[in-house]
C-alpha positions in Angstrom: 116.8 154.3 144.6 118.6 153.8 141.3 121.6 152.4 143.3 119.4 149.8 144.8 117.9 148.8 141.4 121.4 148.7 139.9 122.6 146.5 142.8 119.5 144.3 142.4 120.1 144.1 138.6 123.8 143.0 139.2 122.5 140.3 141.7 120.1 138.9 139.2 122.9 138.8 136.5 125.3 137.1 138.8 122.7 134.5 139.8 121.8 134.0 136.2 125.5 133.5 135.3 126.0 130.9 138.1 122.9 129.1 137.0 124.1 128.9 133.4 127.6 127.7 134.6 126.1 125.0 136.9 123.7 123.9 134.2 126.4 123.6 131.5 128.8 121.7 133.9 126.3 119.2 135.3 124.8 118.7 131.7 128.0 118.2 129.9 130.0 116.3 132.5 128.1 113.0 131.7 128.3 113.7 128.0 132.1 115.0 127.9 133.1 112.1 125.6 130.3 112.7 123.1 131.7 114.7 120.0 128.5 116.3 119.1 127.6 117.4 122.6 130.9 119.0 123.1 130.7 120.7 119.6 127.4 122.3 120.6 128.5 123.5 124.0 132.0 124.7 122.9 130.6 126.3 119.8 128.1 128.2 121.9 130.6 129.3 124.4 133.2 130.2 121.8 130.6 132.2 119.8 129.4 133.9 122.9 132.8 135.1 124.0 133.9 136.1 120.5 130.8 138.4 120.4 131.5 139.9 123.8 135.1 140.4 122.7 133.9 142.4 119.6 131.5 144.3 121.7 134.2 145.2 124.3 136.5 146.1 121.4 133.8 148.6 120.0 133.3 150.1 123.4 137.0 150.6 124.1 137.3 152.4 120.7 134.3 154.5 121.7 136.2 155.6 124.7 134.8 153.3 127.5 137.1 151.8 130.1 136.5 148.1 129.2 140.0 146.8 128.6 140.0 144.3 131.3 136.6 142.7 130.0 138.1 142.8 126.5 141.2 140.9 127.4 139.3 138.4 129.6 136.7 137.6 127.0 139.4 137.5 124.3 141.4 134.9 126.3 138.2 132.8 127.0 137.1 133.1 123.2 140.6 131.8 122.1 140.6 128.9 124.6 137.0 127.8 123.8 137.8 127.9 120.0 141.0 125.9 120.7 139.0 123.3 122.7 136.4 123.3 120.0 138.9 122.4 117.2 140.7 119.9 119.4 137.7 118.0 120.8 138.4 115.1 118.5 141.4 114.2 120.8 139.3 113.4 123.9 135.8 112.7 122.4 135.4 109.0 122.0 131.8 108.7 120.9 
């Protein structure tokens, strides 16, 4: 029964993740030239992935096997921060 609950929980997390991804993509696509909108979206994404990188680093230090998520979220955090600080190059309004 626990396995079914864990699988159900993972399915809900995956659906939530996809919902957030679709929402951000469709909301931002028409506002991709707006400096303030991109600042909000990229700021949220970069902060989120920076926090997950820190959490994964703490779990790796504690002995968990979370090296792959640590690297993945670290790369995403770096890319989102890079986009955040360089958004002036493509944002026209």
